[in-house]
C-alpha positions as CSV (number, residue, x, y, z in Angstrom):
1,X,-26.8,-35.8,-20.2
2,X,-27.4,-33.2,-16.5
3,X,-24.6,-35.0,-15.0
4,X,-22.1,-35.0,-17.8
5,X,-23.3,-30.5,-18.0
6,X,-22.2,-30.7,-14.1
7,X,-18.9,-32.0,-14.7
8,X,-18.4,-30.0,-17.6
9,X,-18.9,-27.0,-16.1
10,X,-16.9,-27.1,-12.8
11,X,-13.8,-28.8,-14.9
12,X,-14.5,-25.4,-16.9
13,X,-14.5,-23.6,-13.9
14,X,-11.8,-24.8,-12.7
15,X,-9.7,-24.7,-16.0
16,X,-10.5,-21.1,-15.9
17,X,-9.6,-20.1,-12.4
18,X,-6.2,-22.2,-13.3
19,X,-5.7,-19.4,-16.4
20,X,-6.5,-16.5,-14.2
21,X,-4.0,-17.8,-11.5
22,X,-1.6,-17.9,-14.4
23,X,-2.4,-15.0,-15.8
24,X,-1.9,-13.2,-12.4
25,X,0.9,-14.1,-11.7
26,X,2.6,-13.9,-15.1
27,X,1.1,-10.2,-14.8
28,X,2.8,-9.8,-11.8
29,X,5.8,-11.8,-12.0
30,X,8.3,-8.5,-11.7
31,X,7.2,-7.7,-8.4
32,X,7.2,-12.0,-7.3
33,X,10.7,-12.0,-8.7
34,X,12.0,-8.7,-7.1
35,X,9.9,-9.8,-3.6
36,X,11.6,-13.5,-3.6
37,X,15.1,-11.5,-4.9
38,X,15.2,-9.5,-0.8
39,X,14.2,-11.9,0.7
40,X,16.1,-15.0,0.3
41,X,19.2,-11.7,0.1
42,X,18.3,-11.9,3.8
43,X,19.6,-13.6,7.4
44,X,17.3,-16.9,7.4
45,X,16.6,-15.9,11.1
46,X,14.7,-12.5,10.7
47,X,12.8,-14.1,7.7
48,X,11.7,-16.7,9.5
49,X,10.9,-14.6,12.7
50,X,8.7,-12.4,10.3
51,X,7.1,-15.7,9.0
52,X,6.6,-16.9,12.3
53,X,4.7,-13.6,12.6
54,X,2.7,-13.1,10.2
55,X,1.4,-16.9,9.9
56,X,0.4,-15.9,13.7
57,X,-1.1,-12.8,13.0
58,X,-3.0,-14.0,10.1
59,X,-4.5,-17.0,12.9
60,X,-5.8,-14.1,15.2
61,X,-7.6,-12.6,12.0
62,X,-9.3,-16.2,11.5
63,X,-10.1,-15.9,14.7
64,X,-11.5,-13.5,15.2
65,X,-13.7,-14.0,11.9
66,X,-14.2,-17.9,13.6
67,X,-15.7,-15.5,16.6
68,X,-18.3,-13.2,14.7
69,X,-19.6,-15.6,13.3
70,X,-20.1,-17.5,16.2
71,X,-22.3,-14.7,17.6
72,X,-24.7,-15.6,14.8
73,X,-24.7,-18.8,15.4
74,X,-23.3,-19.9,12.6
75,X,-20.2,-22.3,13.8
76,X,-16.9,-23.2,12.3
77,X,-14.1,-24.8,12.8
78,X,-10.2,-23.4,13.0
79,X,-9.7,-25.0,9.9
80,X,-12.5,-24.5,8.1
81,X,-12.7,-20.4,8.9
82,X,-8.8,-20.4,7.5
83,X,-10.3,-23.0,4.4
84,X,-13.1,-20.0,3.3
85,X,-10.9,-16.7,4.2
86,X,-8.0,-17.9,2.4
87,X,-10.5,-19.3,-0.6
88,X,-12.1,-15.7,-0.6
89,X,-8.8,-14.2,-0.7
90,X,-8.1,-16.4,-3.9
91,X,-11.5,-15.4,-5.6
92,X,-11.2,-11.9,-5.1
93,X,-8.3,-12.1,-6.5
94,X,-8.7,-14.3,-9.1
95,X,-12.7,-12.8,-10.3
96,X,-12.5,-9.1,-9.5
97,X,-15.7,-7.8,-8.3
98,X,-15.3,-5.6,-5.8
99,X,-15.9,-8.4,-2.9
100,X,-19.6,-9.4,-4.1
101,X,-17.6,-13.3,-5.5
102,X,-16.3,-13.8,-2.2
103,X,-19.8,-13.4,-0.6
104,X,-21.5,-15.3,-3.0
105,X,-18.9,-17.9,-1.9
106,X,-19.3,-17.8,1.9
107,X,-22.9,-18.3,0.4
108,X,-23.1,-21.4,-0.7
109,X,-20.6,-23.1,1.7
110,X,-23.7,-22.4,4.2
111,X,-26.0,-23.3,1.3
112,X,-24.0,-27.1,1.5
113,X,-24.2,-26.8,5.2
114,X,-27.9,-26.2,5.4
115,X,-27.3,-22.7,6.5
116,X,-28.8,-19.1,5.7
117,X,-27.1,-17.3,3.1
118,X,-28.2,-14.0,4.6
119,X,-27.0,-14.7,7.7
120,X,-24.0,-15.4,6.6
121,X,-24.2,-12.0,5.0
122,X,-24.6,-10.3,8.1
123,X,-21.5,-11.9,9.7
124,X,-19.3,-11.0,6.8
125,X,-20.7,-7.2,6.7
126,X,-20.1,-7.5,10.9
127,X,-16.4,-9.0,10.9
128,X,-15.9,-5.9,8.3
129,X,-16.6,-3.6,10.5
130,X,-14.4,-5.0,13.2
131,X,-11.9,-5.4,10.9
132,X,-12.4,-1.6,9.7
133,X,-13.2,-0.4,12.5
134,X,-9.9,-1.6,14.0
135,X,-8.7,0.3,11.5
136,X,-9.8,3.5,12.2
137,X,-8.6,3.5,16.0
138,X,-4.6,2.6,13.8
139,X,-5.4,5.3,11.3
140,X,-6.8,8.2,14.0
141,X,-3.0,7.3,16.1
142,X,-1.3,8.2,12.6
143,X,-3.2,11.1,11.7
144,X,-2.3,12.6,15.2
145,X,1.6,11.9,14.9
146,X,1.2,12.9,11.2
147,X,0.0,16.5,11.7
148,X,2.5,16.6,15.1
149,X,4.9,16.6,12.9
150,X,3.8,18.1,9.5
151,X,4.3,15.6,7.5
152,X,0.2,14.7,7.0
153,X,-0.4,14.8,3.2
154,X,-3.3,14.9,0.6
155,X,-1.8,11.6,-0.4
156,X,-3.4,10.2,3.3
157,X,-6.0,12.6,3.9
158,X,-8.2,11.7,0.6
159,X,-8.2,7.9,0.7
160,X,-8.6,8.2,5.0
161,X,-11.6,10.5,4.2
162,X,-12.8,7.5,1.8
163,X,-11.9,4.6,4.5
164,X,-13.9,6.6,6.9
165,X,-16.9,6.9,4.7
166,X,-16.7,3.3,4.3
167,X,-16.8,2.0,7.9
168,X,-19.2,4.7,8.9
169,X,-21.7,3.3,5.8
170,X,-20.8,-0.1,7.5
171,X,-21.9,0.7,11.4
172,X,-25.0,2.7,10.0
173,X,-26.4,0.4,8.0
174,X,-26.3,-2.1,11.2
175,X,-27.2,1.1,13.6
176,X,-30.5,2.0,11.5
177,X,-31.4,-1.8,11.5
178,X,-31.4,-2.0,15.0
179,X,-33.0,1.6,15.3
180,X,-35.3,2.9,12.5
181,X,-35.6,-0.7,9.7
182,X,-38.4,1.4,8.2
183,X,-35.8,4.4,6.9
184,X,-33.7,1.4,6.1
185,X,-36.6,-1.0,4.1
186,X,-37.0,1.7,2.1
187,X,-32.9,3.3,1.6
188,X,-32.1,0.1,0.6
189,X,-35.0,-0.6,-1.9
190,X,-34.3,2.6,-3.6
191,X,-30.5,1.4,-3.6
192,X,-32.4,-1.4,-5.1
193,X,-34.4,0.0,-7.6
194,X,-31.2,2.4,-8.4
195,X,-29.4,-0.4,-9.5
196,X,-31.7,-1.8,-11.4
197,X,-32.4,1.6,-13.3
198,X,-28.4,1.8,-14.1
199,X,-28.1,-2.4,-15.1
200,X,-31.0,-1.5,-17.9
201,X,-29.0,1.2,-19.2
202,X,-26.6,-2.0,-20.4
203,X,-30.1,-3.9,-21.1
204,X,-29.2,-6.1,-17.9
205,X,-32.4,-7.7,-17.1
206,X,-32.6,-8.5,-13.2
207,X,-35.0,-10.5,-11.6
208,X,-37.1,-8.7,-9.2
209,X,-37.3,-9.3,-5.4
210,X,-39.2,-7.2,-3.4
211,X,-38.5,-8.6,0.2
212,X,-34.4,-8.7,-0.5
213,X,-34.3,-5.0,0.9
214,X,-36.8,-6.3,3.8
215,X,-34.7,-9.7,4.3
216,X,-31.6,-8.0,4.3
217,X,-32.9,-5.1,7.2
218,X,-33.7,-8.2,9.1
219,X,-31.0,-10.1,9.9
220,X,-29.2,-6.7,10.3
221,X,-31.5,-6.4,13.4
222,X,-30.0,-9.1,14.2
223,X,-26.8,-8.6,14.7
224,X,-27.7,-4.8,16.3
225,X,-30.0,-7.0,19.1
226,X,-26.7,-9.7,19.4
227,X,-24.3,-6.6,19.8
228,X,-26.4,-4.7,22.1
229,X,-28.2,-7.7,24.2
230,X,-24.4,-9.4,25.2
231,X,-21.1,-7.0,23.7
232,X,-18.5,-9.5,25.1
233,X,-17.8,-11.6,22.5
234,X,-17.7,-8.8,19.9
235,X,-15.0,-7.1,22.5
236,X,-13.1,-10.8,22.4
237,X,-13.3,-11.1,18.3
238,X,-12.0,-6.8,18.9
239,X,-9.0,-8.5,20.8
240,X,-8.0,-11.2,18.6
241,X,-8.0,-8.3,15.5
242,X,-5.8,-6.4,17.0
243,X,-3.3,-9.0,18.2
244,X,-3.3,-9.7,14.4
245,X,-2.4,-5.9,13.6
246,X,0.3,-6.5,16.5
247,X,2.5,-9.7,15.0
248,X,1.8,-7.7,11.5
249,X,3.6,-4.7,12.8
250,X,6.6,-7.1,14.7
251,X,7.3,-8.6,11.7
252,X,7.7,-5.0,9.7
253,X,9.5,-4.5,13.1
254,X,12.3,-7.0,12.6
255,X,12.1,-6.8,8.8
256,X,13.2,-3.0,9.4
257,X,15.8,-4.2,12.2
258,X,17.3,-6.9,9.9
259,X,18.4,-4.1,7.9
260,X,20.0,-2.4,10.4
261,X,17.2,0.3,10.5
262,X,15.1,0.9,14.1
263,X,12.1,3.2,13.6
264,X,9.5,4.5,16.2
265,X,6.9,2.5,16.5
266,X,5.1,5.7,15.3
267,X,6.7,5.7,11.9
268,X,5.9,1.8,11.6
269,X,1.7,2.0,12.5
270,X,1.8,4.9,10.1
271,X,3.4,2.8,7.2
272,X,1.0,0.1,8.0
273,X,-2.1,1.9,9.0
274,X,-1.6,3.0,5.4
275,X,-1.3,0.6,3.4
276,X,-4.2,-1.5,5.1
277,X,-6.8,1.5,3.6
278,X,-5.5,0.7,0.0
279,X,-6.0,-2.8,0.6
280,X,-9.9,-1.9,1.1
281,X,-10.0,1.5,-1.4
282,X,-7.9,0.9,-3.9
283,X,-9.6,-0.2,-7.7
284,X,-6.9,-3.5,-8.0
285,X,-7.9,-6.7,-6.3
286,X,-6.6,-6.4,-2.1
287,X,-4.8,-3.2,-3.6
288,X,-1.6,-5.3,-5.4
289,X,1.1,-2.3,-6.6
290,X,-1.0,0.5,-4.3
291,X,-0.8,-1.4,-0.4
292,X,3.1,-1.8,-1.9
293,X,3.8,2.1,-3.6
294,X,1.8,3.4,-0.4
295,X,3.9,1.8,2.3
296,X,6.9,2.6,0.4
297,X,6.2,6.3,0.2
298,X,4.8,6.5,4.0
299,X,8.1,5.2,5.4
300,X,10.3,7.2,3.3
301,X,8.5,10.3,3.7
302,X,9.1,10.1,6.9
303,X,12.9,9.8,6.7
304,X,13.4,5.7,6.3
305,X,15.6,4.4,3.0
306,X,13.9,3.9,0.0
307,X,15.4,0.7,-0.6
308,X,14.6,-0.5,2.8
309,X,11.2,0.8,2.7
310,X,10.8,-1.3,-0.6
311,X,12.6,-4.0,0.8
312,X,10.4,-4.7,3.5
313,X,7.1,-3.8,1.9
314,X,7.7,-6.2,-1.0
315,X,8.7,-8.8,2.2
316,X,5.6,-7.9,4.3
317,X,2.9,-8.0,1.5
318,X,4.8,-11.6,0.4
319,X,3.9,-13.2,3.6
320,X,0.8,-11.3,4.3
321,X,-0.8,-11.5,1.3
322,X,0.7,-14.1,-2.0
323,X,1.4,-16.5,0.8
324,X,-2.4,-16.8,2.4
325,X,-3.5,-16.1,-2.1
326,X,-1.2,-19.3,-2.9
327,X,-2.6,-21.5,0.2
328,X,-6.2,-20.0,-0.8
329,X,-5.9,-21.3,-4.5
330,X,-4.7,-24.6,-3.4
331,X,-8.1,-25.1,-1.3
332,X,-10.1,-24.0,-4.3
333,X,-8.6,-26.3,-6.6
334,X,-8.9,-29.4,-4.0
335,X,-13.0,-28.4,-3.6
336,X,-13.4,-28.6,-7.0
337,X,-11.5,-31.8,-7.5
338,X,-13.3,-33.3,-3.9
339,X,-17.2,-32.7,-5.3
340,X,-15.9,-34.0,-8.7
341,X,-14.9,-37.1,-7.2
342,X,-18.0,-37.1,-4.9
343,X,-20.2,-36.5,-7.6
344,X,-18.6,-39.5,-9.5
345,X,-19.7,-42.1,-6.2
């Protein structure tokens, strides 16, 4: 009976993921069709070059995460980290929970390997901080440029403030863990109690764990000590993430070039970083709809034709988001089928 329940649960999860994927694709079908139409209308050489640049960008994103995880003693092959990242993307889209579902997936993967789930969460926190910090650097450049040409509006200022606060919050967590762990313990405990009170309004019961805050603070303290004792690996990780940004920016330039446009690099960076902000702060999973719209608005406000900006934004998102999402869905299906086969032996 227990074996049957295990198979039934896994099959139900597999079917659920498939149904959710079909629903999500059908809901966004106009965007996908438009992306496909504008893609096949371009020069094949330009599109192939854009695809190669996008794959290189994602490759360096994978290397960044691999390096950060390695700093905390979590070793993953490049192919394993690619599978984890694309699966996390698919999980975040299919089961939108603000990133928690992806964190659970990373934790479960660690437990299957006999590793600590808390360390994995700490590694994810550091990887997010490295990524967000690199975006902040590009964002500061964009804000300076937009201010210089009197094009800095509330559509950039408000998202930028929110994004900067999120990044500062991640930095503050790690910093306090190393400098004032007692205060961080009290703060995290207060957050947990407040969260539990909010859940009680909806009659949700959560198992209380008095050590949750302390355990998380201890792991973050290890992250802080690792960075302070030898920051060289973090510098390498930063180099990887900036290379990822470089290749994505190059792919955008190639797309504009395919349409006979040669915008300044300052314009390319500004539209790109505005789109990246909305990946993080938008209410939709991975900024679907918001990223495309914000990039089009940014590029048109900087003097580029609206049709060209829309075409570039859609193709860019097709290669940077929809393609990894497709890989992630395939990986999820493969992993669940393999576990079912292993369980039947």
